[in-house]
C-alpha positions in Angstrom: 0.0 0.2 0.1 1.5 3.3 -1.1 2.3 6.6 1.6 -1.0 8.6 -0.2 -3.4 5.5 0.4 -2.1 5.1 4.0 -2.6 8.4 5.0 -5.9 8.7 3.0 -7.2 5.9 5.1 -5.9 7.3 8.5 -7.5 10.4 7.4 -10.9 8.2 6.7 -10.5 6.4 9.9 -10.2 8.9 11.8 -13.0 10.9 10.7 -15.3 7.9 11.3 -13.7 7.2 14.7 -14.7 11.2 14.9 -18.5 10.6 14.0 -18.9 7.3 15.8 -19.9 8.7 19.3 -22.1 11.1 18.2 -23.7 8.2 15.8 -23.8 5.3 18.6 -25.8 8.3 20.6 -28.0 9.3 18.3 -28.9 5.5 17.4 -29.6 4.8 21.1 -31.8 7.6 21.4 -33.7 6.7 18.3 -34.3 3.2 19.1 -35.5 3.8 22.8 -37.7 6.5 21.6 -41.4 5.5 20.5 -41.0 6.2 17.1 -42.5 3.4 14.9 -39.8 0.9 13.2 -40.3 2.2 9.6 -39.4 5.7 10.7 -36.8 4.5 13.0 -35.0 2.6 10.0 -35.3 5.4 7.7 -33.9 8.0 10.2 -31.0 5.5 10.9 -30.4 5.0 7.4 -30.1 8.9 6.9 -27.8 9.6 9.8 -25.5 6.7 8.5 -25.8 8.4 5.2 -24.8 12.0 6.8 -21.8 10.7 8.8 -20.4 8.7 5.6 -21.1 11.6 3.5 -19.5 14.2 6.0 -16.1 11.4 6.3 -16.0 11.4 2.7 -16.0 15.1 1.8 -13.6 15.5 4.7 -11.3 13.2 3.3 -11.9 14.8 -0.4 -11.0 18.2 1.6 -8.0 16.8 2.9 -6.4 15.0 0.1 -7.6 17.6 -2.8 -5.0 19.8 -1.9 -2.2 17.2 -1.4 -2.7 15.7 -4.7 -2.4 19.0 -6.2 0.7 19.7 -4.4 2.2 16.3 -5.5 1.5 17.3 -9.1 3.0 20.5 -8.5 6.2 19.1 -7.4 6.2 16.3 -9.8 6.0 19.0 -12.7 8.7 20.8 -11.4 11.0 17.9 -11.1 10.1 17.3 -14.9 11.3 20.7 -15.5 7.6 22.2 -15.9 7.1 25.1 -13.7 3.6 26.6 -15.3 1.6 24.4 -12.8 0.3 26.8 -10.0 -1.7 25.4 -7.3 -5.6 27.2 -6.5 -6.3 28.0 -3.2 -3.0 29.5 -2.3 -3.8 31.7 0.5 -1.7 33.0 3.6 -4.4 32.8 6.3 -4.3 29.0 7.2 -1.5 27.0 6.7 -2.8 24.7 4.0 -3.2 27.5 1.8 0.2 29.0 3.1 2.3 25.9 2.1 0.4 26.3 -1.6 1.3 29.9 -1.7 4.9 28.6 -0.9 5.0 25.8 -3.6 4.0 28.7 -5.6 6.6 31.1 -5.0 9.1 28.1 -5.0 8.1 27.3 -8.7 8.7 30.9 -10.0 11.9 31.0 -8.6 13.0 28.1 -9.8 11.4 29.0 -13.0 13.6 32.2 -13.0 16.4 30.3 -12.0 16.3 27.9 -15.0 16.0 30.9 -17.2 18.6 32.6 -16.1 20.9 29.6 -16.1 19.5 28.7 -19.7 20.8 32.5 -20.9 24.3 32.1 -19.1 24.6 28.7 -21.0 23.9 29.9 -24.1 26.3 32.7 -23.4 29.1 31.0 -22.2 28.5 28.8 -25.2 28.8 31.8 -27.2 32.0 33.2 -25.6 33.6 30.3 -26.1 33.0 29.8 -29.9 34.1 33.4 -30.4 37.3 33.5 -28.5 40.8 33.0 -30.0 41.4 30.4 -27.1 41.5 26.8 -27.7 39.2 25.4 -24.5 39.0 21.5 -24.0 37.3 19.7 -21.4 38.0 16.1 -20.5 36.4 13.6 -18.0 38.0 11.2 -15.5 39.1 8.6 -18.2 41.0 11.8 -20.2 38.4 11.6 -22.7 37.5 14.6 -24.7 33.9 15.7 -23.6 34.1 19.4 -25.4 36.0 21.2 -27.4 35.5 25.3 -28.9 35.9 26.0 -32.4 39.1 27.3 -31.6 40.2 24.2 -30.1 38.9 22.8 -33.9 41.3 24.7 -35.8 43.9 24.1 -33.4 43.8 20.1 -33.7 42.5 20.4 -37.4 39.5 18.6 -37.1 35.9 19.0 -36.3 34.3 18.1 -33.3 32.5 15.3 -34.2 35.7 13.4 -34.6 37.3 14.9 -31.8 34.5 14.1 -29.0 34.8 10.8 -27.4 38.3 10.0 -27.9 41.3 10.1 -25.8 43.8 12.8 -24.9 46.3 10.5 -26.7 44.6 9.9 -29.5 43.9 13.8 -30.3 47.6 14.7 -29.3 47.0 16.2 -26.1 48.1 14.1 -23.6 51.4 15.9 -23.4 49.1 19.0 -21.8 47.1 17.2 -18.9 50.8 16.4 -17.3 53.1 18.8 -16.0 53.0 22.2 -14.7 50.0 24.9 -15.2 50.5 27.4 -16.0 53.4 26.6 -18.3 54.2 28.5 -21.8 56.1 26.1 -24.4 57.1 26.0 -28.1 54.9 23.1 -29.9 53.4 22.1 -33.4 49.8 21.7 -33.9 48.1 20.5 -36.9 46.6 24.1 -36.6 49.8 26.0 -36.1 53.0 26.1 -34.6 54.4 28.4 -32.3 54.8 29.4 -28.6 51.5 29.0 -26.4 50.7 29.1 -22.7 48.8 25.9 -21.5 46.3 25.9 -18.4 44.7 23.3 -16.7 42.0 23.6 -13.8 39.8 20.8 -12.4 35.9 21.2 -12.4 32.9 19.0 -11.6 30.2 18.2 -13.9 27.4 15.7 -12.6 29.4 14.6 -9.7 32.4 13.5 -11.5 35.9 15.3 -12.0 36.5 16.8 -14.9 39.9 18.8 -16.2 39.5 22.0 -18.4 42.5 22.6 -20.7 42.9 26.0 -22.2 45.6 26.9 -24.8 46.2 30.3 -26.1 48.7 31.7 -28.9 50.9 33.7 -27.3 53.1 34.3 -30.4 50.9 37.0 -32.5 51.0 39.0 -28.6 54.8 38.3 -28.1 55.4 40.0 -31.8 53.3 43.0 -31.0 55.0 43.4 -27.9 58.4 42.8 -29.5 57.8 45.4 -32.1 56.2 48.0 -29.6 59.4 47.9 -27.7 61.4 48.3 -31.0 59.5 51.2 -31.6 59.9 52.7 -28.4 63.6 51.7 -28.1 64.0 53.4 -31.4 62.2 56.2 -30.7 64.2 57.1 -27.3 67.6 56.4 -29.1 66.9 58.7 -31.7 65.5 61.5 -29.8 69.1 61.4 -27.5 71.1 60.6 -30.4 69.7 63.6 -32.6 70.0 66.0 -29.3 73.8 65.1 -29.3 74.5 65.0 -33.3 72.7 68.1 -34.0 75.2 70.6 -31.8 78.5 68.5 -32.9 77.5 68.5 -36.7 76.6 72.5 -36.4 79.8 73.6 -34.3 81.9 71.1 -36.9 80.7 72.8 -39.8 81.3 76.1 -38.4 85.3 75.1 -37.2 85.5 73.8 -40.7 84.6 76.7 -42.5 86.8 78.6 -40.1 89.4 76.7 -40.8 89.4 77.5 -44.6 89.7 81.0 -44.4 92.2 83.0 -45.8 94.2 84.3 -43.7 92.9 82.5 -40.4 90.8 84.6 -37.8 93.0 86.0 -35.0 90.3 84.1 -32.9 90.5 81.0 -34.5 92.0 79.0 -31.5 89.4 80.3 -28.9 86.8 79.2 -31.5 88.2 75.9 -32.0 88.5 75.6 -28.7 85.2 76.1 -27.5 83.7 74.4 -29.8 85.8 71.0 -29.2 84.5 71.9 -25.8 81.0 71.5 -26.7 81.5 68.4 -28.8 83.5 66.6 -25.8 80.6 67.9 -23.7 77.8 66.6 -25.8 80.1 63.0 -26.6 80.4 62.4 -22.5 76.8 62.9 -22.3 75.9 60.4 -25.2 78.1 58.0 -23.6 76.3 58.7 -19.9 73.3 57.7 -21.8 74.4 54.7 -23.4 75.9 53.5 -20.0 72.7 54.4 -18.2 70.7 52.4 -21.0 73.0 49.7 -20.2 72.5 49.7 -16.7 69.0 49.0 -17.2 68.9 46.1 -19.4 71.2 44.7 -16.9 69.6 44.2 -14.1 70.9 41.3 -12.5 68.1 38.6 -10.9 67.6 39.4 -7.4 69.4 37.5 -4.7 66.6 36.4 -1.9 67.2 37.1 1.6 65.6 37.4 4.7 64.8 41.0 5.5 63.0 43.4 8.0 61.1 45.6 6.8 61.4 48.1 9.3 64.8 48.1 9.3 65.3 48.3 5.6 62.9 51.6 5.4 64.6 53.1 8.1 67.6 53.0 7.0 67.0 54.1 3.7 65.4 57.1 5.1 68.3 58.4 7.5 70.4 58.3 4.1 68.5 61.2 3.1 70.0 64.7 4.2 68.3 67.1 2.7 65.3 66.9 4.3 64.4 65.0 7.4 62.4 62.2 6.5 59.6 61.5 9.2 59.3 57.1 9.8 55.9 55.8 10.3 56.4 52.6 12.0 54.1 49.9 11.2 53.5 46.1 12.4 56.5 43.8 12.3 56.8 42.5 8.9 59.8 40.1 7.4 60.2 39.6 3.3 62.6 37.8 1.2 64.1 40.4 -1.2 67.6 41.6 -2.7 68.6 44.0 -0.3 70.9 46.2 -2.6 68.2 46.4 -5.3 65.3 47.2 -2.6 67.3 50.0 -0.7 68.3 51.5 -4.5 64.3 51.2 -5.0 63.7 52.9 -1.8 66.3 55.7 -1.9 64.7 56.6 -5.6 61.7 57.1 -4.4 62.9 59.2 -1.2 64.6 61.2 -3.4 62.2 62.1 -5.7 59.5 62.9 -3.1 62.7 64.8 -1.3 63.1 66.9 -4.7 59.3 67.5 -4.8 58.8 68.6 -1.2 61.7 71.1 -1.5 59.9 72.8 -4.2 56.8 73.8 -2.1 58.6 73.7 1.4 56.8 70.5 2.7 57.5 67.5 4.5 58.4 64.0 3.3 57.0 60.3 5.2 56.9 57.1 4.6 56.1 53.9 6.5 54.7 50.5 5.8 51.6 48.5 7.0 50.5 44.6 6.6 47.7 43.6 4.4 47.0 39.7 4.1 50.2 38.1 2.7 51.7 41.5 1.4 53.1 44.6 3.1 53.1 47.7 1.6 55.7 50.1 1.8 55.0 53.9 1.2 56.4 57.4 0.7 54.5 60.5 0.7 55.1 64.1 0.0 53.7 67.7 0.0 55.2 68.3 -3.5 53.1 69.5 -6.0 51.9 65.9 -7.0 52.1 64.7 -10.6 52.4 66.2 -14.0 53.2 63.7 -16.6 51.2 60.4 -15.2 51.1 59.2 -18.3 54.7 59.2 -18.5 55.9 58.5 -15.2 57.7 54.9 -16.6 58.8 56.0 -19.5 62.7 55.3 -20.0 64.7 58.5 -19.8 61.6 60.3 -19.8 62.2 63.3 -17.0 61.0 66.8 -15.6 64.0 67.3 -13.8 67.0 69.5 -15.5 69.3 67.2 -14.5 67.7 64.1 -14.3 68.1 60.5 -16.4 64.8 59.3 -16.5 65.6 55.9 -15.4 65.0 55.8 -11.4 61.1 54.6 -11.5 61.5 52.7 -14.5 64.5 50.8 -12.6 62.5 50.9 -9.3 59.5 49.3 -10.9 61.6 46.5 -12.6 63.2 45.9 -9.4 59.7 45.5 -7.4 58.2 43.2 -10.4 61.2 41.0 -10.2 60.5 40.3 -6.6 56.5 39.1 -7.4 55.4 43.2 -6.3 54.1 46.1 -7.8 54.9 49.7 -7.8 52.2 52.5 -8.3 52.3 56.5 -8.0 49.3 58.7 -7.7 48.5 62.1 -6.4 47.4 62.2 -3.1 43.3 62.7 -2.6 43.4 64.0 0.8 45.8 66.7 -0.1 48.6 68.0 -2.4 51.2 66.2 -3.1 52.4 62.4 -4.4 52.3 59.0 -2.8 53.9 56.2 -3.8 53.2 52.6 -2.9 55.1 49.6 -2.9 53.6 46.0 -2.6 55.7 43.2 -1.6 55.0 39.7 -0.6 55.7 38.3 3.1 58.5 36.0 3.2 58.9 32.8 5.1 60.7 34.6 8.1 57.8 36.7 8.7 56.4 36.8 12.2 53.0 35.6 11.3 54.1 33.0 8.7 56.1 31.2 11.2 53.3 31.3 13.9 
């Protein structure tokens, strides 16, 4: 017997038991009264019929909403969210249950529509992106591939789906480090590729998502832009030196060709060669600075105390007292020589700016999760050329080289950190923020 049948008979039994005392009392009064036998039987049958009818009506009143609710839940389980229960109201318990069932159906309908739209959008994006995407099940069989993946493997998805990773030529990509970059030849092209691999679950089973991106085009574009910037910078600096050299050389050549020679020829030659020598030395310094930027050695990592490093760098600035705002104790793994040069560059720039306005300079540090932020703040005029801050050899200082900030950012990035500069939001001046990962010797890392 089903659960619904059992519940139905329980309700019917309770309905009969509820009316049984009244029926028995009525029958007792009816048979002890002085009525005719025919009338007694007629009244007895009427009372029995009323009793049975009331019990049946009560059963229908209880079971019909439950059947309606069961049909609605069954429809929702089958994906049909259009059914709605009648008599849904909030002033009784059963109506409230039906009202909540209707609300659940509406919510599931909206969520299903949202999931379908999101899935359609995801499929459209996957088809349009120029990155090969593959999904493999636990048995390393291909279950999903986008259009870029078809082009990469040179076959339509109908011939790829269901085959093993070794059969489609991607077994090597499912092993090894992730992400990683390698040179490889696929049926659809050769070049440098970045391979990323991440696990996910579908239907409760473990799958692997494989993404293969072509880096050759982006690297060629970056290389082209780098050469353009290099040629532009070199051309600008070399022309700045060659133009006066050519002009003076032409003037000296004209003076030397005069007959008779002018009386002040020796002085003119001395001044001319002095200018030529000065520009040659300036060009040599420029090339030396550029070589220094290009030959930055890899960092030698050693444990460093952030507080000691900041205080020592601040003490080296003698033109203006630098106020140190101490933070929580923190340790990093870094190259002390390179980091000292970085912080000295930032402090020197801040002092140069503060001397223009008669303001001050402050530096300090603070912890933020797994990183430490070292900041340098000044009361100077602020930044005037934010777009060119990290352009090599761009400088607004009369005697500047234009490599300090570039070199500082390169040092920060080689250590896995970042360097940013922006105007202070609360007052005039600039603030530089250096963010570095905490090291293994950090006090909280050892706790």
